[in-house]
One Martini backbone bead per residue (centre of mass of N, CA, C, O) as a GRO file, in nm:
protein
  114
    1MET     BB    1   1.766  -0.764  -0.404
    2SER     BB    2   1.519  -0.970  -0.414
    3ASP     BB    3   1.273  -1.194  -0.541
    4ASP     BB    4   1.033  -0.985  -0.528
    5GLN     BB    5   1.048  -0.877  -0.831
    6CYS     BB    6   0.889  -1.164  -0.935
    7ASP     BB    7   0.629  -1.088  -0.784
    8VAL     BB    8   0.303  -1.124  -0.616
    9TRP     BB    9   0.118  -0.912  -0.464
   10SER     BB   10  -0.150  -0.824  -0.221
   11LEU     BB   11  -0.474  -0.672  -0.197
   12HIS     BB   12  -0.690  -0.624   0.091
   13ARG     BB   13  -0.950  -0.640   0.282
   14ARG     BB   14  -0.985  -0.595   0.615
   15ASP     BB   15  -1.284  -0.699   0.683
   16ASN     BB   16  -1.281  -0.977   0.458
   17GLY     BB   17  -1.019  -1.040   0.257
   18GLY     BB   18  -1.068  -0.934  -0.008
   19LEU     BB   19  -0.977  -0.895  -0.324
   20LEU     BB   20  -0.841  -0.601  -0.495
   21ALA     BB   21  -0.525  -0.669  -0.577
   22ASP     BB   22  -0.259  -0.705  -0.787
   23LEU     BB   23   0.108  -0.682  -0.745
   24VAL     BB   24   0.329  -0.647  -1.008
   25VAL     BB   25   0.648  -0.666  -1.012
   26THR     BB   26   0.893  -0.432  -1.186
   27GLY     BB   27   1.062  -0.312  -0.937
   28GLY     BB   28   1.329  -0.106  -0.782
   29ASP     BB   29   1.440   0.106  -0.490
   30PHE     BB   30   1.581   0.073  -0.227
   31PRO     BB   31   1.295   0.016  -0.031
   32TRP     BB   32   1.142   0.005  -0.302
   33LEU     BB   33   0.851  -0.093  -0.480
   34ASN     BB   34   0.725  -0.183  -0.803
   35ALA     BB   35   0.394  -0.182  -0.973
   36HIS     BB   36   0.137  -0.348  -1.123
   37VAL     BB   37  -0.208  -0.302  -1.136
   38ARG     BB   38  -0.461  -0.565  -1.067
   39PRO     BB   39  -0.778  -0.511  -1.054
   40THR     BB   40  -1.068  -0.534  -0.908
   41GLU     BB   41  -1.383  -0.430  -0.867
   42SER     BB   42  -1.335  -0.361  -0.556
   43PHE     BB   43  -1.123  -0.129  -0.589
   44LEU     BB   44  -1.319   0.112  -0.630
   45GLU     BB   45  -1.373   0.153  -0.318
   46VAL     BB   46  -1.048   0.252  -0.259
   47ARG     BB   47  -0.932   0.455  -0.463
   48PRO     BB   48  -1.000   0.731  -0.319
   49LEU     BB   49  -0.796   0.694  -0.088
   50PHE     BB   50  -0.540   0.710  -0.269
   51ALA     BB   51  -0.595   0.986  -0.396
   52GLU     BB   52  -0.596   1.147  -0.131
   53GLU     BB   53  -0.317   1.071  -0.029
   54LEU     BB   54  -0.161   1.196  -0.271
   55ARG     BB   55  -0.264   1.481  -0.250
   56LEU     BB   56  -0.146   1.521   0.046
   57LEU     BB   57   0.151   1.452  -0.009
   58ASP     BB   58   0.209   1.720  -0.170
   59ARG     BB   59   0.138   1.872   0.138
   60ILE     BB   60   0.304   1.766   0.391
   61ASP     BB   61   0.463   2.028   0.482
   62GLN     BB   62   0.185   2.187   0.552
   63ASP     BB   63  -0.003   1.894   0.619
   64GLY     BB   64   0.055   1.615   0.791
   65GLU     BB   65  -0.211   1.536   0.936
   66SER     BB   66  -0.386   1.486   0.686
   67TRP     BB   67  -0.217   1.260   0.572
   68GLU     BB   68  -0.236   1.069   0.814
   69ARG     BB   69  -0.543   1.033   0.796
   70ALA     BB   70  -0.546   0.920   0.508
   71TYR     BB   71  -0.360   0.677   0.566
   72ASP     BB   72  -0.534   0.552   0.785
   73ALA     BB   73  -0.766   0.487   0.590
   74VAL     BB   74  -0.611   0.288   0.426
   75ARG     BB   75  -0.520   0.092   0.661
   76ASN     BB   76  -0.826   0.037   0.751
   77ALA     BB   77  -0.902  -0.101   0.455
   78VAL     BB   78  -0.613  -0.250   0.422
   79THR     BB   79  -0.406  -0.520   0.301
   80LEU     BB   80  -0.086  -0.664   0.279
   81ARG     BB   81   0.067  -0.924   0.077
   82TYR     BB   82   0.265  -1.155   0.031
   83PRO     BB   83   0.331  -1.393  -0.201
   84GLN     BB   84   0.277  -1.622   0.033
   85GLY     BB   85   0.015  -1.464   0.208
   86GLN     BB   86   0.114  -1.291   0.420
   87GLU     BB   87   0.093  -1.041   0.632
   88VAL     BB   88   0.189  -0.716   0.645
   89PRO     BB   89   0.269  -0.529   0.913
   90GLU     BB   90   0.423  -0.293   0.740
   91PHE     BB   91   0.322  -0.002   0.531
   92LEU     BB   92   0.387   0.203   0.228
   93LEU     BB   93   0.123   0.293   0.005
   94HIS     BB   94   0.099   0.368  -0.345
   95ILE     BB   95  -0.166   0.476  -0.579
   96GLU     BB   96  -0.156   0.528  -0.947
   97GLY     BB   97  -0.358   0.396  -1.121
   98ASP     BB   98  -0.146   0.122  -1.245
   99GLU     BB   99   0.043   0.218  -1.002
  100ALA     BB  100   0.288   0.102  -0.759
  101TRP     BB  101   0.430   0.193  -0.429
  102TRP     BB  102   0.657   0.042  -0.177
  103ARG     BB  103   0.707  -0.017   0.171
  104TRP     BB  104   0.847  -0.238   0.431
  105SER     BB  105   0.782  -0.442   0.729
  106ASP     BB  106   0.828  -0.728   0.937
  107GLU     BB  107   0.765  -0.511   1.159
  108PRO     BB  108   0.604  -0.348   1.378
  109PHE     BB  109   0.529  -0.045   1.475
  110ASP     BB  110   0.589   0.167   1.749
  111LYS     BB  111   0.379   0.420   1.823
  112GLU     BB  112   0.497   0.514   2.110
  113ASP     BB  113   0.799   0.587   1.989
  114SER     BB  114   0.717   0.839   1.784
   0.00000   0.00000   0.00000
């Protein structure tokens, strides 16, 4: 694991770049990182998207398409940024309460190849 474990990543609104939350890394199990969420007041606007995504994740084997739509709603609403401030090209982020866990890629996924 890299020095990412001692860093603070950030979650931003996709439409205006406003800060939604700091994600203070607490550990991880490669390829996942875990963090404590320090939300701003604006995070309340997107919290329901994460709650719905997790609800559907529990049923992904029965209804994967619904989960994909819910996660697309998350990705359309937010961006994740590295501790250095650059936008993360691809990520899978879950937030429950004040805990977050995610994995990421430095390269965008080619949706046509999937």
